[in-house]
One Martini backbone bead per residue (centre of mass of N, CA, C, O) as a GRO file, in nm:
protein
   92
    1UNK     BB    1   9.662  13.072  12.695
    2UNK     BB    2   9.366  12.867  12.721
    3UNK     BB    3   9.004  12.843  12.770
    4UNK     BB    4   8.728  12.679  12.868
    5UNK     BB    5   8.384  12.815  12.861
    6UNK     BB    6   8.074  12.760  13.058
    7UNK     BB    7   7.733  12.812  13.095
    8UNK     BB    8   7.504  12.713  13.374
    9UNK     BB    9   7.322  12.933  13.443
   10UNK     BB   10   7.481  12.976  13.756
   11UNK     BB   11   7.724  12.812  13.626
   12UNK     BB   12   8.078  12.790  13.595
   13UNK     BB   13   8.301  12.651  13.343
   14UNK     BB   14   8.663  12.597  13.375
   15UNK     BB   15   8.937  12.501  13.148
   16UNK     BB   16   9.196  12.368  13.036
   17UNK     BB   17   9.241  12.298  12.712
   18UNK     BB   18   9.408  12.011  12.747
   19UNK     BB   19   9.167  11.865  12.937
   20UNK     BB   20   8.959  11.807  12.744
   21UNK     BB   21   8.817  11.482  12.783
   22UNK     BB   22   8.937  11.411  13.058
   23UNK     BB   23   9.054  11.168  13.310
   24UNK     BB   24   9.102  11.141  13.672
   25UNK     BB   25   9.268  10.913  13.908
   26UNK     BB   26   9.271  10.892  14.285
   27UNK     BB   27   9.153  10.661  14.419
   28UNK     BB   28   8.842  10.807  14.498
   29UNK     BB   29   8.924  11.024  14.303
   30UNK     BB   30   8.747  11.220  14.044
   31UNK     BB   31   8.833  11.384  13.727
   32UNK     BB   32   8.598  11.520  13.492
   33UNK     BB   33   8.650  11.674  13.165
   34UNK     BB   34   8.383  11.737  13.012
   35UNK     BB   35   8.239  11.849  12.725
   36UNK     BB   36   7.944  11.898  12.828
   37UNK     BB   37   8.046  12.101  13.060
   38UNK     BB   38   8.313  12.277  12.936
   39UNK     BB   39   8.235  12.317  12.629
   40UNK     BB   40   8.286  12.613  12.490
   41UNK     BB   41   8.456  12.875  12.466
   42UNK     BB   42   8.739  13.030  12.386
   43UNK     BB   43   8.959  13.189  12.624
   44UNK     BB   44   9.116  13.417  12.786
   45UNK     BB   45   9.242  13.503  13.080
   46UNK     BB   46   9.081  13.769  13.104
   47UNK     BB   47   8.802  13.649  13.042
   48UNK     BB   48   8.797  13.441  13.267
   49UNK     BB   49   8.816  13.637  13.505
   50UNK     BB   50   8.559  13.792  13.438
   51UNK     BB   51   8.365  13.551  13.460
   52UNK     BB   52   8.426  13.482  13.755
   53UNK     BB   53   8.349  13.756  13.877
   54UNK     BB   54   8.035  13.732  13.766
   55UNK     BB   55   8.005  13.473  13.914
   56UNK     BB   56   7.869  13.272  14.183
   57UNK     BB   57   7.955  12.986  14.050
   58UNK     BB   58   8.207  12.708  14.025
   59UNK     BB   59   8.437  12.527  13.798
   60UNK     BB   60   8.781  12.440  13.817
   61UNK     BB   61   9.020  12.304  13.567
   62UNK     BB   62   9.348  12.336  13.630
   63UNK     BB   63   9.645  12.485  13.682
   64UNK     BB   64   9.612  12.758  13.533
   65UNK     BB   65   9.331  12.851  13.633
   66UNK     BB   66   9.384  12.822  13.937
   67UNK     BB   67   9.631  13.006  13.956
   68UNK     BB   68   9.487  13.257  13.850
   69UNK     BB   69   9.266  13.268  14.071
   70UNK     BB   70   9.462  13.298  14.305
   71UNK     BB   71   9.609  13.559  14.212
   72UNK     BB   72   9.313  13.716  14.200
   73UNK     BB   73   9.134  13.615  14.457
   74UNK     BB   74   8.891  13.396  14.372
   75UNK     BB   75   9.052  13.178  14.530
   76UNK     BB   76   9.178  12.974  14.820
   77UNK     BB   77   9.111  12.676  14.724
   78UNK     BB   78   9.235  12.335  14.659
   79UNK     BB   79   9.263  12.043  14.462
   80UNK     BB   80   9.381  11.707  14.375
   81UNK     BB   81   9.441  11.503  14.068
   82UNK     BB   82   9.719  11.398  13.952
   83UNK     BB   83   9.822  11.713  13.975
   84UNK     BB   84   9.534  11.829  13.931
   85UNK     BB   85   9.368  12.114  13.955
   86UNK     BB   86   9.082  12.211  14.164
   87UNK     BB   87   8.778  12.426  14.187
   88UNK     BB   88   8.539  12.561  14.408
   89UNK     BB   89   8.274  12.815  14.396
   90UNK     BB   90   8.102  13.043  14.636
   91UNK     BB   91   7.893  13.317  14.654
   92UNK     BB   92   7.735  13.518  14.923
   0.00000   0.00000   0.00000
């Protein structure tokens, strides 16, 4: 399992590898996993967790990365679009 990860100044974007470039709609909710926002380097689960720990805020898209972040205690809540999990986090 690998993830794409990209830093945008103070924000980290991480998505499941297979979701890159896809968009999901459910009612009024839309989740777009755009290449311009998410496509950075491919990283391992361990690298992704380290990057999330070091960042102050970010967006996670995909069941694998959100489940991993939940297991590590890095996020507490998430939402779904078409059964695809996503989470936003901000550290105070």
